[in-house]
C-alpha positions in Angstrom: -45.3 20.3 5.5 -41.6 19.8 5.4 -39.6 19.1 2.2 -38.2 15.9 3.7 -41.7 14.5 4.0 -42.5 15.4 0.4 -39.3 13.8 -0.8 -40.2 10.7 1.2 -43.7 10.5 -0.4 -42.2 10.9 -3.9 -39.8 8.0 -3.2 -42.6 6.0 -1.7 -44.7 6.7 -4.8 -41.9 5.3 -7.0 -41.4 2.2 -4.9 -45.0 1.3 -4.4 -45.9 2.0 -8.1 -43.1 -0.3 -9.1 -44.3 -3.0 -6.6 -47.8 -2.6 -8.0 -46.8 -3.4 -11.6 -44.5 -6.2 -10.5 -47.3 -7.8 -8.6 -49.6 -7.7 -11.6 -46.8 -9.3 -13.7 -46.5 -12.0 -11.1 -50.2 -12.7 -11.3 -50.0 -13.0 -15.1 -46.9 -15.3 -14.8 -48.5 -17.6 -12.2 -51.7 -17.8 -14.2 -49.8 -18.9 -17.4 -47.9 -21.5 -15.4 -51.1 -22.7 -13.8 -52.6 -23.3 -17.3 -49.6 -25.3 -18.3 -49.7 -27.4 -15.1 -53.4 -28.0 -15.4 -52.9 -29.5 -18.8 -50.9 -32.4 -17.4 -53.9 -34.3 -15.9 -55.5 -34.4 -19.3 -52.4 -36.2 -20.7 -52.5 -38.6 -17.7 -56.2 -39.3 -18.2 -55.8 -40.0 -22.0 -52.9 -42.3 -21.4 -54.7 -44.5 -18.9 -58.1 -44.4 -20.6 -56.9 -45.7 -24.0 -57.2 -49.3 -22.7 -60.5 -51.1 -22.5 -59.4 -52.8 -19.3 -56.9 -51.9 -16.6 -56.2 -52.7 -13.0 -58.2 -51.5 -10.1 -55.0 -49.9 -8.8 -54.9 -47.6 -11.8 -58.3 -46.1 -10.8 -56.8 -45.2 -7.4 -53.7 -43.6 -9.0 -55.9 -41.6 -11.4 -58.1 -40.5 -8.5 -55.2 -39.5 -6.3 -53.6 -37.6 -9.2 -56.7 -35.6 -10.1 -57.6 -34.7 -6.5 -54.0 -33.7 -5.9 -53.9 -31.5 -8.9 -57.2 -30.0 -7.8 -55.7 -29.3 -4.3 -52.6 -27.7 -5.9 -54.8 -25.6 -8.1 -56.7 -24.3 -5.0 -53.5 -23.4 -3.4 -52.2 -21.5 -6.5 -55.6 -19.8 -6.8 -55.5 -18.5 -3.2 -51.9 -17.3 -3.7 -52.9 -15.4 -6.9 -55.9 -13.9 -5.1 -53.6 -12.5 -2.4 -51.2 -11.2 -5.1 -54.1 -9.5 -6.7 -55.3 -8.0 -3.4 -51.7 -6.8 -2.8 -51.7 -5.0 -6.1 -54.9 -3.3 -5.2 -53.4 -2.2 -1.8 -50.4 -0.7 -3.7 -52.8 1.0 -6.1 -54.7 2.6 -3.2 -51.4 3.7 -1.6 -50.4 5.4 -4.9 -53.8 7.1 -5.0 -53.4 8.4 -1.5 -50.0 9.9 -2.3 -51.4 11.4 -5.5 -54.2 12.9 -3.5 -51.7 14.6 -1.2 -49.9 16.3 -4.0 -53.1 17.3 -5.8 -54.5 18.8 -2.6 -51.2 20.6 -1.7 -51.0 22.2 -5.2 -52.2 25.8 -5.6 -53.5 25.1 -9.1 -57.1 25.9 -9.8 -59.4 23.0 -8.9 -61.1 23.0 -12.3 -57.7 22.7 -14.0 -56.8 19.8 -11.7 -60.0 18.0 -12.7 -59.3 18.5 -16.4 -55.8 17.0 -16.3 -56.6 14.3 -13.8 -57.4 10.9 -15.3 -56.3 8.6 -12.4 -58.2 8.3 -9.1 -57.1 10.0 -5.9 -59.2 8.0 -3.5 -57.8 5.4 -1.2 -61.1 3.5 -1.4 -60.6 2.5 -5.1 -60.1 0.1 -6.8 -62.4 -2.3 -5.0 -60.9 -5.4 -3.4 -63.9 -7.3 -4.6 -63.0 -6.6 -8.3 -65.7 -8.4 -10.3 -65.1 -7.2 -13.9 -61.3 -7.8 -14.0 -60.7 -10.8 -11.7 -63.9 -12.9 -11.9 -63.0 -14.2 -15.4 -59.6 -15.4 -14.0 -61.3 -16.9 -11.0 -63.8 -18.7 -13.2 -61.0 -20.5 -15.0 -59.5 -21.6 -11.7 -62.8 -22.8 -10.3 -63.8 -24.7 -13.4 -60.4 -26.5 -13.7 -60.1 -27.3 -10.0 -63.8 -28.3 -9.8 -63.6 -30.5 -12.9 -60.5 -32.3 -11.7 -62.0 -32.9 -8.2 -65.1 -34.3 -9.9 -63.1 -36.7 -12.1 -61.1 -37.8 -9.1 -64.3 -38.5 -7.2 -65.6 -40.7 -10.1 -62.4 -42.8 -10.3 -62.3 -43.2 -6.5 -65.8 -44.5 -6.7 -64.8 -47.0 -9.5 -61.8 -48.1 -7.3 -64.1 -48.5 -4.3 -66.6 -50.6 -6.4 -63.8 -52.6 -8.1 -64.7 -51.4 -11.7 -61.9 -51.9 -14.2 -63.8 -51.6 -17.6 -64.1 -48.4 -19.5 -67.7 -49.0 -20.4 -68.5 -49.8 -16.8 -67.0 -46.6 -15.7 -69.0 -44.7 -18.3 -72.2 -46.4 -16.9 -71.0 -45.4 -13.4 -70.7 -41.8 -14.4 -74.2 -41.8 -15.9 -75.6 -43.6 -12.8 -74.0 -41.2 -10.2 -73.8 -38.1 -12.4 -75.3 -36.0 -9.5 -72.2 -36.7 -7.3 -69.5 -35.4 -9.6 -71.8 -32.5 -10.7 -72.3 -31.6 -7.0 -68.5 -31.7 -6.5 -68.0 -29.4 -9.5 -70.7 -26.9 -8.3 -69.4 -26.9 -4.7 -65.8 -26.3 -5.9 -66.8 -23.4 -8.1 -68.9 -21.9 -5.3 -66.0 -22.4 -2.8 -63.6 -20.4 -5.0 -65.9 -17.4 -5.2 -66.5 -17.7 -1.5 -62.8 -17.7 -0.8 -62.3 -14.7 -2.9 -65.2 -12.9 -1.2 -63.9 -13.6 2.3 -60.3 -12.6 1.5 -61.5 -9.4 -0.2 -63.7 -8.6 2.8 -60.8 -9.2 5.2 -58.6 -6.9 3.2 -61.2 -4.2 3.2 -62.2 -4.4 6.8 -59.7 -6.4 8.7 -56.2 -6.3 7.2 -54.0 -3.6 8.8 -57.2 -2.4 10.6 -58.8 -2.9 13.9 -61.9 -1.8 15.8 -60.4 -2.4 19.2 -59.7 0.4 21.8 -57.4 -0.5 24.6 -58.0 1.3 27.9 -56.0 1.3 31.1 -57.9 1.5 34.4 -55.8 3.4 37.0 -55.6 7.1 36.1 -57.9 6.6 33.1 -61.2 5.2 34.4 -60.6 6.2 38.1 -59.3 9.1 40.2 -56.4 7.1 41.7 -54.5 10.2 42.8 -57.4 11.6 44.8 -58.1 8.2 46.4 -54.4 7.5 47.1 -54.2 10.8 49.1 -57.4 9.8 51.0 -56.1 6.3 52.0 -52.6 7.4 52.9 -54.0 9.7 55.6 -54.5 6.6 57.6 -50.7 6.5 57.9 -50.8 10.1 59.3 -49.5 11.6 56.0 -51.2 14.6 54.4 -50.9 14.8 50.6 -52.7 16.7 47.8 -53.4 15.0 44.5 -51.7 17.9 42.6 -48.5 17.1 44.5 -48.1 13.7 42.8 -45.8 14.7 40.0 -43.9 11.4 39.7 -44.8 7.7 39.9 -44.1 5.7 42.0 -44.8 8.2 44.8 -42.2 7.0 47.2 -39.5 8.1 44.7 -40.5 11.8 45.0 -37.7 13.4 47.1 -39.3 16.8 47.0 -42.4 15.8 49.0 -42.8 17.1 52.5 -43.5 14.9 54.4 -42.0 12.1 52.3 -44.1 9.0 51.4 -42.2 5.9 52.2 -42.3 2.7 50.2 -44.1 1.1 53.2 -46.8 3.8 53.1 -47.3 3.3 49.4 -47.5 -0.5 49.7 -49.9 -0.2 52.6 -52.3 1.8 50.4 -52.1 -0.7 47.5 -52.7 -3.6 49.8 -55.9 -2.1 51.1 -59.0 -3.6 49.6 -60.8 -0.3 50.3 -58.4 1.4 47.9 -59.5 -0.8 45.0 -63.1 -1.2 45.8 -64.0 2.4 46.8 -62.0 4.1 44.0 -64.0 7.0 42.5 -64.6 6.8 38.8 -63.7 9.5 36.3 -66.4 11.9 35.0 -68.2 10.8 31.9 -66.1 7.7 31.4 -68.8 5.0 31.5 -71.1 7.1 29.3 -68.4 7.8 26.6 -67.3 4.2 26.6 -70.9 3.1 26.0 -71.0 5.5 23.0 -67.8 4.0 21.6 -69.3 0.6 21.9 -72.8 1.4 20.5 -72.5 4.4 18.3 -69.0 3.9 16.8 -69.0 0.1 17.0 -65.6 -0.4 18.7 -64.6 -3.3 20.9 -63.3 -2.3 24.3 -60.3 -4.1 25.9 -59.6 -3.0 29.5 -56.1 -3.5 30.9 -54.7 -3.3 34.4 -51.6 -4.5 36.3 -52.4 -5.2 39.9 -50.0 -7.5 41.7 -51.8 -7.1 45.0 -52.2 -8.0 47.8 -48.5 -8.5 48.5 -47.5 -8.2 52.1 -43.8 -9.0 51.5 -42.6 -5.6 52.5 -45.1 -4.8 55.3 -44.4 -5.2 59.0 -46.2 -8.0 60.9 -48.9 -5.7 62.2 -49.8 -4.2 58.8 -49.6 -7.6 57.1 -52.1 -9.0 59.6 -54.4 -6.0 59.1 -54.3 -6.4 55.4 -55.0 -10.1 55.6 -58.1 -9.5 57.8 -59.4 -6.8 55.5 -59.2 -9.0 52.4 -60.8 -11.9 54.3 -63.7 -9.6 55.2 -64.2 -8.6 51.6 -64.1 -12.2 50.5 -66.8 -13.1 53.0 -68.9 -10.1 52.0 -68.7 -11.2 48.4 -69.7 -14.8 49.2 -72.6 -13.7 51.4 -74.0 -11.6 48.5 -74.4 -14.7 46.3 -78.0 -15.9 46.7 -77.1 -19.6 46.4 -74.9 -19.4 49.5 -77.4 -18.1 52.1 -76.6 -20.9 54.6 -73.6 -20.3 56.9 -72.3 -23.8 56.3 -72.1 -23.3 52.6 -70.6 -19.9 53.1 -67.8 -21.3 55.2 -67.2 -24.2 52.7 -67.0 -21.8 49.8 -64.7 -19.5 51.7 -62.4 -22.3 52.6 -62.2 -23.5 48.9 -61.9 -19.9 47.6 -59.2 -18.9 50.2 -57.1 -22.0 49.6 -57.1 -22.0 45.8 -58.0 -18.5 44.7 -56.7 -16.0 47.2 -54.2 -14.7 44.6 -57.3 -13.8 42.4 -58.9 -11.6 45.0 -57.8 -8.4 43.2 -59.2 -9.7 40.0 -62.6 -10.1 41.6 -62.3 -6.7 43.2 -61.6 -5.2 39.7 -64.6 -6.9 38.1 -66.9 -5.8 40.9 -65.6 -2.2 40.7 -66.2 -2.0 36.9 -69.7 -3.5 37.3 -70.5 -1.1 40.1 -69.7 2.0 38.0 -71.4 0.6 34.8 -68.2 0.3 32.7 -69.1 -1.8 29.7 -66.3 -3.8 27.9 -65.6 -6.8 25.7 -62.6 -8.1 27.5 -60.8 -7.5 30.7 -57.0 -8.3 30.7 -55.4 -8.6 34.2 -51.7 -8.3 33.2 -49.3 -10.8 34.6 -45.5 -10.8 34.7 -43.5 -7.8 33.6 -45.9 -5.1 32.4 -43.2 -3.0 30.6 -41.7 -5.6 28.2 -42.5 -6.6 24.7 -40.8 -9.9 23.9 -41.7 -12.8 21.7 -39.3 -15.1 23.5 -41.3 -15.1 26.7 -44.9 -15.6 27.4 -46.0 -12.2 28.7 -49.6 -11.1 29.3 -49.5 -7.3 29.1 -50.9 -4.5 27.0 -47.9 -4.3 24.8 -48.1 -7.9 23.7 -51.9 -7.8 23.4 -51.8 -4.6 21.3 -49.4 -6.3 18.9 -51.4 -9.5 18.6 -54.8 -7.9 18.3 -53.6 -4.9 16.3 -55.3 -2.5 18.8 -56.1 0.7 16.9 -56.4 3.2 19.7 -55.1 3.1 23.3 -56.0 5.3 26.3 -53.1 5.5 28.8 -51.9 7.6 31.7 -48.3 6.3 31.9 -45.9 8.3 29.7 -43.4 5.5 29.3 -46.0 2.9 28.3 -47.7 5.5 26.0 -44.4 5.9 24.1 -44.0 2.2 23.7 -47.6 1.8 22.6 -47.2 4.5 20.0 -45.0 2.1 18.0 -47.8 -0.5 18.0 -51.1 1.4 17.9 -52.3 4.0 15.5 -53.0 6.6 18.1 -52.4 6.7 21.9 -54.5 9.1 23.9 -52.5 10.3 27.0 -54.7 11.4 29.9 -53.1 14.6 31.3 -51.8 14.1 34.8 -49.0 16.0 36.7 -46.9 12.9 36.7 -46.8 12.3 32.9 -45.6 15.7 31.8 -42.3 15.7 29.8 -40.2 18.4 28.3 -39.1 16.1 25.4 -40.9 15.7 22.1 -43.5 13.0 22.1 -44.2 10.8 19.1 -46.7 12.5 16.8 -49.4 9.8 17.3 -49.5 10.5 21.1 -52.4 13.0 21.7 -52.7 14.5 25.2 -56.3 14.7 26.4 -58.0 16.2 29.4 -60.9 13.8 29.9 -63.3 11.4 28.4 -65.4 13.9 26.5 -62.2 15.0 24.8 -61.2 11.4 24.0 -64.6 10.7 22.4 -64.4 13.8 20.2 -60.8 12.9 19.2 -61.7 9.3 18.3 -64.9 10.4 16.4 -62.7 12.6 14.3 -60.1 9.9 13.7 -62.6 7.2 12.3 
């Protein structure tokens, strides 16, 4: 481990430790100010309640004031809860840095245990801190609940037109269950808020159980199948010869693959529907879902069919091939056995959903090869940009929004971009994604799905 990293950790230790104590000071300061603020409604209450009779409008003002103070108190409480959770996060970070230096020391383990009094585990202190924070939370819940209950009583007196102190007293006795219920519900709500926020910090904040997976080159053998389909153009090519993507840019190929040859392959429905799957992919994804509890998001960018750059003959051939696949799909639906219904559905489908044909082909292929997943994202627009100023639907945007933890990719450029978003990117080894430069340390090159599963199992 380099000295620069150790110096960084020491500086991080100082900064985070300082932030931890400042956060605790902020919690104390806010709590003191809260107590001062919460004393104001008592003064308002005593001022208005000195008179035997007062206007009905005063009841409404008192009700609004107490309910408003209760709402403000809830907001302050939530803010202080988050400050407290931040302090615990900083404490855990300090513990992790402390653990690093304890483990890297050559001092005898028994000696370390004798001198160590602070924890070195990143799992303590607990976010759901009962002994230290529940007393503070109790004060918040009682004050806020009590003011909400009082506000409820005075709103009832305003609604009923009661303007006499004794009548209000009789009202409280008569409907005591209502303000008591409000008080109990408010107290329970505070502890529920704390429980949910603590749970989110423990299991959701800065964490994710989502794995993003590309399709082409990850779940299928697209190099092999490309070479098979391109032979229809009279071109012979071996999968090992594809050392760059897109293939038509490879100048060292003999014979060369033209852009028209490449587009012809991608426009063929046979290319997408008959693509062979990778070995052990479906089985390992099922284990990630069931055994490790991950969610699987599958991504693909497939702007096909697109006959813009094909000649008239190839464009017509492509059109007929996709029409045949659409008819085959419709005929397989039990509801549409009758020819008339098939033609009707085909007409509607072709007119309105012909740009979605590749989406349907992708779904059918995943189902055919038993790939289980939680969400399929068909990327639209530019697949290589990450911009908040435009509405993009691609893996970079989704990985940022959903905080995807791991990603399995075959494209080197996308893998590097994803490495700045995801914790780890697993790069499936292909001849076209080799690079002499230094990859980010969180990009791990893997040879197949068994290797991927072992790597993820070690990382969780």
